[in-house]
N, C-alpha and C positions, 0 to 999 in steps of 0.2 A: 309884409309877410311873404315867406317863401312858398310859392305855389308848387303843387305836385305836377311833375312833367312826364313821369313814366310809371307804369305799373307792370311788373313782371310776375308771372305765375308759373310755379314748377310743381309737378307731381312727382313724389319720390316714394319708393317701396322701402319703408323703414323696417329693419330687421329686429325681431324680438330675441331677448337673451333666454327667456324661459316661457313655458306655456302659460296661457292665461284664458280661462273659460268663464263666461258669465252664464246667468240663467237663461239668456237668449241665445247662447252658442259661443263657439270659440272666437276669440279676438286675434290671437296670434300665438306664435311659439317658435322655437328654433327651427329655421328653415321656412318659416311661415311669416311673411312680412305684412305690415299694415300700411295702407295708403295714407300719406300725409300731403296736404297741399301747402306749399310755402308761398308767401306773397312778399315782394320787395317793392316798396314805393320809393321813388327818387325825386327830390325837389330840384328846383332851378339853381339852388346853391350847391348842389352835389351831395346833399345829405340824404342818407338812405334810412328807411325804417323797415323792419322785418316783422311779419306775422305768420302764423301757421294754424292749421286745423287738421285734425285726424278725421278721416271719413269712416264712419262706422254705421252703415245703414241698418244693421240689426238693432241699433240703439236709437237712432233717429233717421229720418228719411233721406237726408242728403248723402249723395255718393261723391266720390272724388271727381267724377265727370260733371256732376251738377254744380259742385262747389266751384270748380274751375270755370265752367261756362258762365255761371252767374257773375263771378268776379270780372271775367274778361268782357262779357257782352253787356252787363247791366250796371255794374258798380264802377267800372273804369271810367265811363263818360261823366259820372258824378264826380269822381275823385279829381279829374283833370281840371275841374273848375274850383277846387278848394285848396286850402293849406292844411298841413298836418294838425293844426289847432282847431279845425272846424269839426270836431267830433260829433257834437249834437246836430249840426247842420247836415253832416253826412247821413246820420241815422234818419233824420226827418225826410230827406229826399229819397233815401233807400226805401223807407216804409211806403212812400207814395208810389215808387216805381215797382216795388215788389209787395204789393198790398197784402197784409196778413189777413187770414180768414178768422182765426180765433186768437192765436198767440202772435208771435212774430214771424215774418217771412224770411226764409232761408238764414236762420241765425248763425250756422256754422260758417257760411261764406262771409257774412258780415262781421263775425268775430275775428276771423283771420285778418280782415282789412282793419278793424278797430285796433287790434294789437299793433299792427304796423304803423297806424297813425300815432298812437301813443309813443311808440319807439322813436319815431322821427321828431315828434314835438319835443320829447325830452332831450334829444340831441341838439335840436336847434336852441332850446332854452338853456342847455348846459345843466340840466337837472334830471335826476332819476324819476321814473314814472311815478313812484309813490308820492313824490313831492308835488306832482301835477294833481294828484288826488287829495291833497291836503296833508300829506306827511305820514310817515310810519309811526306806530306806537310800539313796535317791537322790532328787534334786529334779527331774530331767528324764528323759524317756523318748524316746530316738531312735526314729523311725518308719521303716517299710519301705514303699516304693511298691508298690501293688497293680496289676498290669498284667493285664488280662483277655485271653481268647482273641481272637486277631485276626490279620489279614494282617500280614506283616513290616513294611510301611511304616507301618501304624497303630501297632504296638507299639513300633517304633523311635521314632516321634514322641512317644509317651507317655513312653518312657524319657528322651528328651532333655528334656522338660518337667519331669521328676522328678530332675534331676541333683543336687539338694540332699539327696536321700535317701541313707541309708547302706547300703541294700540293696534288691534288687528281688525281689518275689514274683511269678512269672510263671505264669499259669494255662495248663495244657495240657489237651487234650481227647480223647486217645486215638488220634490220627492221627500216627505217627511222622515222617512226611515234613513235614506242615504245622507240627507242633509244633517240630521241629528248626529249621525256617526262622525261626520266631518267636523262639525262644530265642536263636539265633545273632544275630539282629537286635538283641535287647536286649543281648547280651554285647558287641556292637561299640560300644555306648554306655557300658556299665557300667564298663569298665576293670577295676580289681582289686576292685570291690565284689562281695560274695557274691550269688549268685542262688539263690533258694529256689523250686523247682518245685512246683506244686500241681496234682495230677491230678483231685482231687475224685471219686475212684473210677472214672475213665474208662478205666483201662488193664487189660490182662492181662499177666501176667509176661513172656511171650515178646515181646509188642509193646513193652513198656518196655525190654527189652534192645536191641531194634532202635533205639529212640529214643536210648538212651545211647551206642550205638555211633556214631550220627550226631553226637553231641555230644562225642565223645572229645577233641576239641581245645579244648573250653571248660573251662578249669582252675578256674573260680570257682564251679562248682556246689556248693552246701553240702549239699543234701539234696533228696529228693523226698518230698512229703507225700501220704498216703493214695492210692497208685497204684491199688489194687484195691478192690472193694466192701467196705463197712464190715463185713459179716458174714464176710468171708474172712480171718480172722486167720491161718490157716495159709498163705494165699497171701502175706501180708506176711512171714511167717517164711521162706518159700521165696525170696522176693526178697532178703532179707538175706543168704542163702547164695549167691545167684547174681550179686550185684553188689557192688562196693566202695563205691558211693555210699550214704551213710546214709539210712535210711528213717524217716520221721516218721508217726506215727499220729494222726488227727484224728477223722473221723467214726466210726471204730471204737473210740473210747475217750471215753465221756462222763463217767465218774466214776472215783474212786479204785479202786473195785472192778474196773471195767473194766481199768484200768491194771495192777492186780495180776495178772489173767489174762494180759494181754499180756506182763508180765514173765516169768511162768512159762513161756510159750511162746517167749520170746526173739524176739518179733515186731516190735520197733522199737528204733531207736537214740535217737529223740527223740519227745517227746509235745507236741502243740499244746494249750495251755490256753486255753479260752474260757469266759467267765462264762455265756453262754446255754446251752451244752450241759451245763454242770455243774449247772445249777439255781440258781446264785447265786454270790456272792463267796467265802463260806467254803468251799463245796464245791470251787470251783476251786483255792483255796489248798491244800486237802487233796491234790488230785491233784498239784500242783506239788511239795508236800513229799515225797510218796511217790516221785516221780520223782527228786528230788535225792538222797534216801536210797538210791536203787538205781543211781545213776550215769547216769541218762538226762538228756540236755539238754532244756531247756524252751523252746518257741517260744511267744511271746505273740501272740494273735490276737483278732479280733472278727468280727462278721457285719454289716459296713457299719453300725455303730452311729451313732445321732444322739448329741447332746451328752451326754445322761444316761448312756447305756451307755458312751460313750467315757470320760467322767470316772470311772465306776466302774472300768473297766479300768486307768486310770492309777493309781488308788489301789492296786489289787491288784498291778500290775506294779512299783510303786515299791519293793517289798520282795523282788522275785524276781531271780534271776540269769538273764537271758534269753540264749539262744545268738546271736540276731540282733536287730536292731531290730524293734520290735513292729509287726505288721501290723494296725493300727487305721486303716482306710481311709475312715472317715466324712468327715473334713475334705477328703480328696482327691477323693472321688466324689460326695458329696451337695451339693445346691444350698444347703441350710441345715441347721443342727444344732439349732435350736429352744431354744437356751440362750445366755446370756451368762456371761462369767467364764472362759472357756477361753483359754489362751495357747499358740498353736502358731506357732513361728517357725523358718524354715529346716529344716523337717522334724523338729523337736524339740518335744515337748509338755512344758509345765511342769505338775507335779503340783499340783493345787489344795490350798490350805491353809485355806480358810474352813470353817466347820463343815458337817457332812454331806458331800455330794459337792462342795460348793464352787462350784456353779453356780446361776444364776438361770434358772428355766424360763419360757419364753413361754407361760404358761398361756392367756392370752387367745386367742392364735393357734391353739393346740392345740384348745381348746374350739370355736372357730369352724370350723376345718377338719373336725373330727370331726362337727360338726353338718351341715355342707355335704355330707359324704360319706354320712351316714345318709340324707339326702334323695335321694341318687342323682343 
């Protein structure tokens, strides 16, 4: 087996093509970049694997600085003892070194490394990542348009530009009046396409009931995602009892163990699966399998991933039964994905078939921009 001999980490300010605001605040926009940490693993045979992770501390606690520091100081010593095929052994040793308190420790940092391990392993085996997971069951992944918090005119315009998408994920921010106006504006464009509300923890149960009352004539609402704070699992349960609209859990469920607690408490109807919060591809797959075994629908999502994370999600979602088109919004929101080899046409992404992640990374640009950023 080809051992890992080098680990390189780069922090890049990735530009946005359009503004994007969550219930927890702005993520990015034109002239406002987001921090992404790229990881390159190199083996003794000269094969490289790439991973990435966006730092968004308003969504989860890891910053670009902590992600980079954890990879360089804590995870690199583990990796230099392993091969790219030792994914489970990597996670077992990482969990001991970065002991989790309730869920998993530093999942974003571990996800970036996990993706790179899968990329390198696939290249060494001459197989795409989905083949390492057991094989894909679909060749294409329909995508959902991600519409940020905004005034009715702005979100309506975005929805009109996104007519090719099969569903709309609309961000809401805790104000029933303003949010109802925005959702109604999108519904006027969406027709019979499903609308997926995402509160990003910005609501309280009674306020959400007021919002849903204002939206009682919008028949295409599919679910509301993470309406209450991530720590308020009982609040999620109360909402399920108070409203007929299905409730999805996201920030409150990072791992399969988190989902097991959620299931025991009857706290959700759907679970959002993201590679970043799970700590990697295999752990995300475990969560999805647990959900399917217990009758919960799965929603596929990302965190405004660049091309590496986007490709990893395509490989994972190619074998899952998703309730709605996947909300992988990198191609929609970012100015560049830093890779070649992705095919996205009419809001549908083709699952890569080349070895590893199946994309060519623009390493020269990543190195140059990382160097420029470090100079300030």
